[in-house]
Backbone as numpy.savetxt, mean C-alpha at the origin, in Angstrom:
# Nx Ny Nz CAx CAy CAz Cx Cy Cz
-20.67 -14.55 19.52 -19.73 -15.18 19.79 -19.64 -15.91 18.34
-20.46 -16.14 17.52 -20.42 -16.65 16.05 -19.94 -15.70 15.36
-19.96 -14.06 15.53 -19.71 -13.44 14.25 -17.98 -13.42 14.56
-17.34 -13.33 16.12 -15.84 -13.23 15.82 -15.14 -14.56 15.17
-15.79 -15.46 15.47 -15.55 -16.95 14.92 -15.49 -16.66 13.31
-16.56 -16.38 12.88 -16.46 -16.02 11.23 -15.27 -14.90 11.16
-15.20 -13.94 11.60 -14.07 -12.98 11.27 -12.86 -13.57 11.40
-12.59 -14.48 12.26 -11.43 -15.28 12.66 -10.92 -15.92 11.32
-12.20 -16.64 10.80 -12.01 -17.33 9.75 -11.78 -16.56 8.26
-12.41 -15.62 8.52 -12.17 -14.72 7.18 -10.89 -14.14 7.38
-10.21 -13.66 8.48 -8.72 -13.10 8.33 -7.66 -14.31 8.23
-8.29 -15.64 8.57 -7.12 -16.64 8.03 -7.27 -16.88 7.17
-8.33 -17.35 6.17 -8.34 -17.43 4.77 -7.66 -16.19 4.12
-8.07 -15.00 4.02 -7.22 -13.85 3.43 -5.94 -14.01 3.83
-5.53 -13.99 4.64 -4.01 -14.18 5.01 -3.44 -15.21 4.39
-4.10 -16.33 4.36 -3.60 -17.75 3.42 -3.20 -17.31 2.19
-4.56 -16.65 1.32 -4.20 -16.28 0.05 -3.49 -15.36 -0.23
-3.05 -13.84 0.74 -2.13 -13.19 0.39 -1.19 -14.05 0.60
-0.48 -14.83 1.56 0.63 -15.74 1.76 1.07 -16.15 0.16
-0.02 -16.81 -0.01 0.30 -17.83 -1.24 0.41 -16.82 -2.29
-0.32 -15.82 -2.59 0.08 -14.80 -3.54 1.34 -14.39 -3.33
1.81 -13.93 -2.34 3.17 -13.68 -2.01 4.35 -14.95 -2.39
3.89 -15.79 -2.39 5.00 -17.15 -2.62 4.71 -17.33 -4.06
3.67 -17.17 -5.12 3.44 -17.66 -6.16 4.27 -16.22 -7.33
4.11 -15.17 -6.56 5.17 -13.93 -7.18 6.87 -14.35 -7.23
6.88 -15.15 -6.32 8.44 -15.84 -6.59 8.61 -16.47 -7.67
7.55 -17.50 -8.27 7.58 -18.32 -9.04 7.29 -17.93 -10.66
6.68 -16.98 -10.46 5.89 -16.41 -11.76 5.37 -14.66 -11.92
5.22 -14.19 -12.91 4.56 -12.70 -12.93 3.17 -13.04 -12.40
2.73 -11.96 -12.30 1.25 -11.51 -11.69 0.33 -12.11 -12.70
0.69 -11.51 -14.00 -0.34 -11.56 -14.88 -0.35 -13.51 -15.17
0.33 -14.23 -14.96 0.58 -15.79 -15.01 -0.58 -16.44 -14.01
-0.93 -15.61 -12.43 -1.04 -16.44 -11.39 -2.57 -16.55 -12.15
-3.20 -17.74 -11.73 -4.76 -17.92 -11.76 -5.35 -18.15 -10.50
-6.81 -17.90 -10.58 -7.34 -18.28 -8.84 -7.23 -19.63 -8.53
-7.14 -20.51 -9.61 -6.84 -21.76 -9.07 -5.51 -22.13 -8.44
-4.29 -21.18 -9.14 -3.08 -21.20 -8.80 -3.15 -20.84 -7.09
-3.83 -20.34 -7.02 -3.81 -18.72 -5.79 -4.68 -19.77 -4.51
-5.68 -20.31 -5.29 -6.55 -21.32 -4.11 -5.85 -22.40 -3.75
-4.84 -23.19 -4.81 -4.29 -24.45 -4.38 -3.56 -23.93 -3.59
-2.46 -22.98 -3.75 -1.22 -22.45 -2.78 -1.81 -22.33 -1.68
-2.97 -21.77 -1.39 -3.50 -21.23 -0.03 -3.99 -22.56 0.86
-4.62 -23.93 0.00 -4.88 -24.66 0.44 -6.66 -24.60 0.84
-7.08 -23.82 -0.22 -8.58 -23.43 -0.07 -9.01 -23.75 -1.39
-10.52 -24.04 -1.48 -11.02 -24.27 -3.20 -11.35 -23.07 -3.53
-11.43 -22.90 -5.14 -11.98 -21.86 -5.58 -13.13 -20.99 -5.34
-14.18 -21.81 -4.92 -15.45 -21.04 -4.17 -14.89 -20.04 -3.29
-14.29 -21.07 -2.44 -13.96 -20.30 -1.28 -13.37 -18.73 -1.34
-12.35 -18.57 -2.43 -11.56 -17.59 -3.17 -12.82 -16.60 -3.36
-13.71 -16.93 -4.01 -14.54 -16.23 -4.76 -15.88 -15.72 -3.64
-15.71 -16.29 -2.14 -16.59 -15.95 -1.10 -15.55 -14.82 -0.83
-14.36 -14.38 -0.97 -13.77 -13.47 -0.41 -13.54 -12.10 -1.21
-13.63 -12.74 -2.66 -12.81 -11.64 -3.68 -13.58 -12.30 -5.11
-13.49 -10.89 -5.83 -14.39 -11.06 -7.08 -13.23 -11.51 -8.27
-11.99 -11.32 -7.88 -10.63 -11.47 -8.90 -9.57 -11.56 -7.59
-8.20 -11.67 -8.51 -7.00 -11.38 -7.84 -6.93 -10.08 -7.46
-7.21 -9.45 -8.71 -7.25 -7.74 -8.72 -7.64 -7.02 -7.64
-8.88 -7.88 -7.46 -9.79 -7.24 -6.50 -9.18 -7.35 -4.95
-8.89 -8.61 -5.05 -8.07 -9.08 -3.82 -6.37 -7.99 -3.39
-6.14 -7.27 -4.30 -4.78 -6.68 -4.41 -5.64 -5.05 -4.13
-6.87 -4.73 -4.41 -7.68 -3.82 -4.32 -7.99 -3.89 -2.95
-8.79 -4.49 -2.25 -8.78 -5.05 -0.97 -7.65 -4.15 0.17
-6.67 -5.05 -0.24 -5.48 -4.75 0.28 -4.83 -3.59 0.62
-5.08 -2.87 -0.78 -4.26 -1.48 -0.48 -5.73 -0.75 0.28
-6.85 -0.65 -0.11 -7.64 0.07 0.77 -7.61 0.03 1.91
-7.40 -1.51 2.59 -6.96 -1.57 4.03 -5.87 -0.65 4.65
-4.89 -0.95 3.73 -4.14 -0.07 4.07 -3.94 1.49 4.02
-4.66 2.09 3.02 -5.16 3.52 2.92 -6.05 4.02 3.89
-6.71 3.49 4.47 -7.72 3.74 5.75 -6.56 3.74 7.11
-5.74 2.48 7.09 -4.77 2.35 8.65 -4.12 3.59 8.29
-3.13 3.88 7.03 -2.26 5.19 6.94 -3.12 6.58 6.98
-4.57 6.76 6.62 -5.08 7.92 7.05 -5.04 8.37 8.48
-5.70 6.71 9.19 -5.87 6.93 10.90 -4.41 7.36 11.59
-3.27 6.70 11.08 -2.16 7.02 11.69 -2.08 8.57 11.34
-2.14 8.96 10.18 -1.83 10.33 9.93 -3.18 11.34 11.09
-3.85 10.89 11.00 -4.75 11.98 12.01 -4.34 11.76 13.44
-4.45 10.32 13.69 -3.71 10.29 15.17 -2.52 11.05 15.67
-1.53 11.17 14.54 -0.21 11.85 14.87 -0.39 13.29 14.51
-1.20 13.88 14.01 -1.77 15.45 13.98 -2.60 15.50 15.22
-3.17 14.82 15.70 -4.35 15.16 17.12 -2.88 15.14 18.27
-1.93 14.00 18.12 -1.01 14.03 19.18 0.28 14.98 18.91
-0.19 15.70 18.03 1.15 16.81 17.53 2.67 16.29 17.44
2.52 15.04 17.01 3.72 14.16 16.45 4.10 14.28 14.77
5.45 14.13 14.36 5.87 14.55 13.07 4.86 13.55 12.29
3.39 13.84 11.44 2.50 12.98 10.92 3.48 12.51 9.59
4.46 13.33 9.28 4.91 12.96 7.79 5.53 11.29 8.14
6.48 11.54 9.40 7.22 10.28 9.90 6.65 9.20 9.70
5.59 9.43 10.30 4.68 8.15 10.64 3.85 7.41 9.66
3.32 8.41 8.57 2.64 7.76 7.46 3.84 6.91 6.63
5.10 7.87 6.28 6.17 6.86 5.56 6.45 5.77 6.28
6.84 5.81 7.56 7.14 4.65 8.20 6.31 3.68 8.22
5.01 3.94 8.00 3.83 2.73 8.08 3.93 2.06 6.29
4.16 3.23 5.37 4.39 2.79 4.11 5.68 1.80 3.86
6.64 2.18 4.30 8.04 1.41 4.28 7.51 0.19 5.25
6.95 -0.05 6.40 6.66 -1.27 7.16 5.66 -2.07 6.10
4.52 -1.50 5.56 3.47 -2.27 5.02 4.19 -2.91 3.67
5.46 -2.17 2.84 5.88 -2.73 1.78 7.18 -4.02 2.08
7.72 -3.89 3.31 8.54 -4.89 3.71 8.00 -5.87 4.26
6.72 -5.83 4.34 5.72 -7.20 4.88 5.65 -7.73 3.87
5.38 -7.34 2.24 4.57 -7.85 1.27 5.27 -7.59 0.24
6.74 -7.52 -0.01 7.40 -6.69 -0.76 6.97 -7.13 -2.64
6.70 -8.20 -2.66 6.29 -8.59 -3.92 4.84 -8.34 -4.63
4.12 -8.46 -3.44 2.79 -7.78 -3.74 2.74 -6.22 -3.61
3.52 -5.31 -3.12 3.66 -4.02 -3.01 4.36 -3.93 -4.40
5.06 -4.58 -5.15 5.88 -4.51 -6.35 4.71 -4.40 -7.28
3.62 -5.18 -7.10 2.60 -5.74 -8.35 1.83 -4.59 -8.28
1.36 -3.92 -7.54 0.66 -2.83 -7.13 1.20 -1.31 -7.70
2.39 -1.44 -7.06 3.13 -0.12 -7.89 3.59 -0.14 -9.04
4.10 -1.30 -9.72 4.60 -1.33 -10.92 3.27 -1.34 -12.03
1.85 -1.10 -11.26 0.71 -1.04 -12.55 0.31 -2.61 -12.81
1.00 -3.46 -12.22 0.69 -4.69 -12.72 -0.87 -5.41 -12.18
-1.12 -4.58 -11.25 -2.26 -4.88 -10.50 -3.52 -4.11 -11.47
-3.37 -3.46 -12.20 -4.19 -2.75 -12.42 -4.42 -0.97 -12.71
-4.62 -0.07 -13.80 -4.86 0.99 -13.55 -5.02 1.49 -11.95
-6.12 0.95 -11.38 -7.11 1.42 -10.51 -5.83 1.59 -9.02
-4.67 0.99 -8.97 -4.17 0.76 -7.93 -3.33 2.23 -7.78
-2.75 2.30 -9.30 -2.00 3.67 -9.08 -2.89 4.99 -9.16
-4.12 4.78 -9.68 -5.03 5.89 -9.28 -5.24 6.49 -7.98
-5.50 4.88 -7.13 -6.06 4.86 -5.77 -4.56 5.55 -4.90
-3.60 5.17 -5.12 -2.23 5.92 -4.75 -2.12 7.27 -4.78
-2.39 7.63 -6.00 -2.37 9.16 -6.23 -3.44 9.73 -5.57
-4.49 9.03 -5.19 -5.71 10.06 -4.72 -5.24 9.58 -3.15
-4.57 8.96 -2.49 -4.19 8.89 -1.02 -3.20 10.22 -0.89
-2.45 10.34 -1.81 -1.45 11.28 -1.53 -2.05 12.36 -1.82
-3.15 12.69 -3.13 -3.78 14.19 -2.56 -4.60 14.04 -1.08
-5.10 13.30 -0.41 -6.03 13.26 0.76 -4.77 13.61 1.67
-3.76 12.89 1.91 -2.44 13.28 2.77 -2.17 14.92 2.34
-2.08 15.32 1.33 -1.61 16.50 0.91 -2.69 17.58 1.54
-3.80 17.26 1.86 -4.98 17.86 2.08 -5.17 18.11 3.91
-4.59 17.20 4.51 -4.69 16.82 5.63 -3.19 17.64 6.17
-2.12 17.74 5.52 -1.12 18.69 5.78 -1.31 19.87 6.91
-1.05 19.97 8.16 -1.31 21.29 9.15 -0.99 22.30 8.33
0.23 22.19 7.41 0.61 23.58 6.90 1.03 23.43 5.09
0.83 23.65 4.45 1.25 23.56 3.03 2.27 24.20 2.75
3.34 23.67 2.46 4.69 24.21 2.10 5.09 24.70 0.79
4.03 24.24 -0.13 3.64 24.88 -1.57 2.84 25.80 -1.74
2.74 26.83 -0.74 1.64 27.55 -0.90 2.28 28.68 -1.74
3.51 28.56 -1.79 4.42 29.71 -2.75 3.93 29.42 -4.08
3.65 27.99 -4.46 3.74 27.48 -6.20 2.24 28.08 -6.47
2.51 28.80 -7.55 1.49 29.15 -8.49 0.36 28.38 -8.33
-0.97 29.05 -8.31 -2.21 28.28 -8.13 -2.38 27.13 -9.62
-2.07 27.94 -10.26 -2.15 26.91 -11.91 -1.07 25.43 -11.77
-0.53 25.55 -10.79 0.79 24.37 -10.61 0.54 23.58 -9.59
-0.27 24.19 -8.53 -0.93 23.17 -7.35 -1.24 22.11 -7.87
-2.01 21.70 -8.69 -2.36 20.24 -9.10 -1.53 19.34 -9.64
-0.20 19.89 -9.73 0.80 19.21 -10.31 2.23 18.70 -8.66
1.20 19.40 -7.95 2.40 18.75 -6.55 1.96 17.35 -6.20
1.06 16.84 -5.89 0.71 15.62 -5.21 1.27 14.43 -6.29
0.93 14.97 -7.42 1.44 13.70 -8.64 2.89 13.54 -8.32
3.65 14.84 -8.54 5.01 15.12 -8.02 5.55 13.98 -6.90
4.73 14.09 -5.81 5.07 13.12 -4.62 4.75 11.91 -4.81
3.69 11.84 -5.55 3.21 10.30 -5.90 3.85 9.49 -6.76
4.78 10.27 -7.74 5.56 9.57 -8.60 6.77 9.45 -7.70
7.26 10.22 -6.84 8.75 10.20 -6.45 8.66 9.10 -5.38
7.59 8.93 -4.57 7.29 8.06 -3.77 7.21 6.40 -4.45
6.18 6.29 -5.21 6.62 5.05 -6.03 7.81 4.75 -6.49
8.68 5.86 -7.11 10.05 5.40 -7.61 10.86 4.81 -6.42
10.85 5.75 -5.45 11.75 5.24 -3.96 11.26 3.91 -3.17
10.04 3.65 -3.24 9.69 2.33 -2.84 9.82 1.23 -3.52
10.04 1.48 -4.87 10.23 0.25 -6.24 11.87 0.25 -5.91
12.48 1.16 -5.62 14.11 1.11 -5.61 14.34 0.41 -4.67
13.62 0.69 -3.16 13.89 0.41 -1.81 13.63 -1.18 -2.04
12.57 -1.95 -2.54 12.43 -3.25 -2.67 13.40 -3.86 -3.30
13.90 -3.37 -4.56 15.26 -3.69 -5.29 16.19 -4.14 -4.43
16.30 -3.02 -3.40 17.70 -3.20 -2.49 17.23 -4.08 -1.20
16.46 -4.95 -1.57 16.15 -5.55 0.08 15.77 -5.04 0.94
14.63 -4.02 0.70 14.14 -3.26 1.76 15.22 -3.08 2.63
16.11 -2.72 2.50 17.18 -2.11 3.22 17.69 -0.54 2.41
18.06 0.39 3.62 17.98 0.26 5.01 16.73 0.24 5.71
16.36 0.33 7.00 15.31 -0.27 7.32 14.05 0.82 7.27
12.95 0.39 7.67 11.62 1.43 7.30 11.95 2.78 8.27
12.71 2.68 9.23 12.47 4.15 10.14 13.44 4.97 9.69
14.83 4.36 9.03 15.74 5.09 8.27 15.06 5.81 7.00
14.64 4.78 6.33 13.74 5.41 4.90 12.85 6.41 5.04
11.83 6.48 6.02 11.29 7.31 6.71 11.61 8.86 7.03
12.63 8.64 8.02 13.44 9.71 8.20 13.93 10.40 6.81
14.76 9.87 5.99 15.14 10.11 4.82 14.14 10.82 3.98
12.79 10.38 3.70 11.79 11.37 3.08 11.54 12.20 3.66
11.04 12.22 5.00 10.92 13.39 5.52 12.03 14.65 5.22
13.52 14.28 5.58 14.69 15.25 5.34 14.69 16.07 3.91
14.27 14.79 2.73 14.50 15.15 1.76 13.34 16.12 0.99
12.01 16.15 1.96 10.89 16.55 1.82 10.27 16.33 0.49
10.28 14.95 0.35 9.56 14.47 -0.84 8.16 14.43 -0.85
7.44 14.53 0.12 6.09 14.79 0.88 5.91 15.78 1.97
4.90 16.61 1.71 4.93 17.55 2.81 4.38 16.76 4.18
């Protein structure tokens, strides 16, 4: 029972920190936000922040890793269920971005550090490898290594443009658009 309580406290504190970061990003650029600003806005002490994260960049890395694991799980389940896995993973990405657009922008623009974009690229490669068929088999072998970076770059550009458009049209429409446009296998 104590573990659940602890887990709930951790989730509540981390949710407060992410909410505070989203609010602060409306006030100033990411690189100007300090742990003190974030802690104050979240209503916690600095030491509490450091019990959860090493830095604000680490906080974003944790969020990205959580999203990455969820997206891979969705892809696997969709493949097992015979559903259109591309639609499912795109919808997840758009829904996640819509939930925290300013945090997503920070990650996608590289303001959160180069690891975020590298991790995003690695995620696209992992998703490519999961594909039930490779629509790029006709691509020359020496060019195969460039397929995932093309998709990663295109997806970053589309997500950033969508954030600028106020996350409209909705996530389902954008997901279907990407599947139809064959931006990613």
